N, C-alpha and C positions, 0 to 999 in steps of 0.2 A: 745725735741730740734731737729730742722731739720737742717741738714748740707748737703751741696753739695760739693763733691770732684770733682775738676775741673782741666782740663789741656787744653792748646791750642797748635796748630802748627802754624807757621807763615812763611812769605816769607823771613825773615831776623831777625836780633837781636835788631834793634832799630826802634821803632815807630816814633821817631822824625825825622827819615830819609825816611818817608814815607812807611815803611814796614807794612804789614797787617795781619790780622788773616786769616788762610786758613782752620782751623779745630778747632771745639769746641766739647769736650767730657765732660759730667757730669754724676756723679753717686750720687743717693740720699740716705742719711742715715737719719733715724728717731730714736731717742734715741739709737744712736750708733748701729743700726741694718740696713742692706742693705734692701731696699724696693723692688728692682727690677725696679724701675722707673728711667730711664736714659733720658738724652737729647744728641743727637748727630747730628752734621751737618757739611758738607763741605762748604766752601764759596769761591766764585770766588773773588780774590782780585783786579782784575782790573789792574794788573801790573805783571811783571816777577818775578818768585821766584828765588832767588840766588842758584847757584849750590851748595854751601856749605850747605844750608838748605835741598835741595833735597837729598843730601847724608845722612842726618840725619833721615828724615821722609819718604822719597820715594815718596812724592806727586809731581806730575808734573803739569805744565801749561796746557798741553792737557787735563789732568783728570779733571782739575777745570773749563774747558772752559763752560760747561753747568750747572755749579752750581749756586745757587743764590748769589746775592750780600748781603753784611752784612746788608744793609738798609732793605732788605726784610725779614731777620730773626730776626732782632734787638729786636723787641717787644716781639716775642715768647720766645726768649732767656732770656730777662730781666724778663718776668713774671716767668720763671722757677726758676731763682735765687733769686728773690726779697724776702727780709726778712730773707733769709737763712744765715747760717754761712759758708762761703766758705773756704774749705780746700785745699790748693794749695802748691805745692812744688817750692819754690823760687817765692813766691807770687807777688813780686815787678815786675817780667817780665810779667807775665800774666795780672795782674791788669793794668799795664802801657798800654799794648795793648788794653785791654777792654776799658779804659778810652779814649784812642785815637780814637777807633772806635765809641764809643757813642758820642764823642766830635765832630765828622764830621756831626752828624745829628742835626736836629733842637731840641733845649732844651736839649743839651748834658747832659748826666747823669754821676755822679762820683759813681764808684762802692761802695766805702766805705761809702757813704751816705745812701745806701740802703741795705747793706749786711755787716755782720761781716766777718773778715778775719783772718784766721789761717795760718801761714807760717810753714809747716812741715820741711823745711830746717833749720829754725831757732830752732825749737824744737830738731832736730836730732843734730845739732852743739852743743847745751847746753848739751845734754845727752851723746854725744860721741865726746868730744872735741879733736882736732887733727887727727881725723880719716876721711876716705872719707865718705861723707854723700849724694852722689848723689843716685838716685832711685835704680840702680843696686846693689850699695854697701848695701843699706838698706834691699833689697830683700834677699841678701846672709846673712846678719847679722840676719834677722828675719825669715828665712826660707820661704819666700814668693816666690812661683813659677813664675818666669818671663821668662820661656823657650820660649814663643812665642813673646818675644820682640826683634826681629831681628832688626827692625826699631822702631823709635818713632811713636806713634799714640795716638791722644788725648784721645779716649774713652778707648783703652787698658791701657794707663798709669794712667788714672783716676781710673780704676777698680783695678790696681795693688796698686796705692797709698792709696785706701780705705783700703785694707788689711794691708799695711804697718803703716798707720795712727792709726788704731785700736790697733795694737800691740805696736807701739811706745808710745801710751798714756794710755796703761793699759791692753791691751790684752782682754781676755774674760770678758765681763761685766755682764753676766747672765748665770746661769746654765741651759742649755737646755736639758731637761730630755728626749725629744722625738723629734729628729730631723726629723723623717719621719711622724710625725703626722699631723693631720689637724689643723684648726684655733683653737687657744687657748691652744695648747699644750697637747690635749687629743687624744688618738687613739691607734691603735693596736700596735704601735711601742714600748710601755711601756712594759718592761719584769718584772713582778711581782714575788716575791719570795714566794714560797708555804710555808704556815704556818706548814705544816706537814713534812717539809724537815727534813733530818737527822742532828742531832746536830754537830756542828763543834767540832773537837777534839782539846783539849787544852793540849799542851806539856809544862811542867814546867821544869826548870833547876834542875840537880841533885845537891846534896850537894857539890859535887867535883866542879861542874861548878859554883856554887854560890860562893864557897870559891876563886876559881880562879878569878872570876870577882871582888870581893872585894879586893883582893891583887892588881890587876891591877889599880883600882880606887885609892887606897891608894898610889900607885906609882905616879899616875897622879896628886894627890893632893900635893905631895911634889915638883912636877916640876911646877906646874901651880897655885897652891893655892886651895882655896875651890871650889868644883864642884857642880853642880846642883844635881847630883846623891847623894852626901853625905848629902845635905840638905833634900833630899826626905827621905833617910834612917833615919836621925837624927829626923825627924818628926814622925816616926813610934814608 
């Protein structure tokens, strides 16, 4: 399964008021593994960016003056995401802007007609009801490093969201035996146990320790009822 973790930055909050996309960041996952293949572009919106938006992402009108218009990058961007499942935090916001941008072009395309859409905000709200579920809060909750996130940035936020999404939806999905090895998981990074190694020492409980344990478990049974330990002992 191919997924694209996606984020955008914009000139304001409402595409229906003429606000535009100014940055797109995408990170590719295949079978829940980062591929290293990303898509990132800044876009000249052809209009002024609101001061409130600049305070969030730090992208200025002067910086975007020599950047391409969305019409120039639209086909390349669309080909990168087409057929993939898009993973987006607060998907309605970004998809609304994408649809508005595509809608300005000939034969305007609807994102949901060409891509699946997963909203990580909806997943987080279901898993953590009544708690903060913005990206910073999720990073703190799942131990994802966001120390470089002084300002919002589409590619940085997509990279962070990719880590959050994998943890939010199941964490590690495969045992990686050799993170430093070459293709296929084979290489010098595997540390093999020597067959001629010294046997591990087995330390058994003494008679007094065994008696003390049985007395403790008997007390637990009186308070809590039958225990798994008593069932194991009863089967011997």
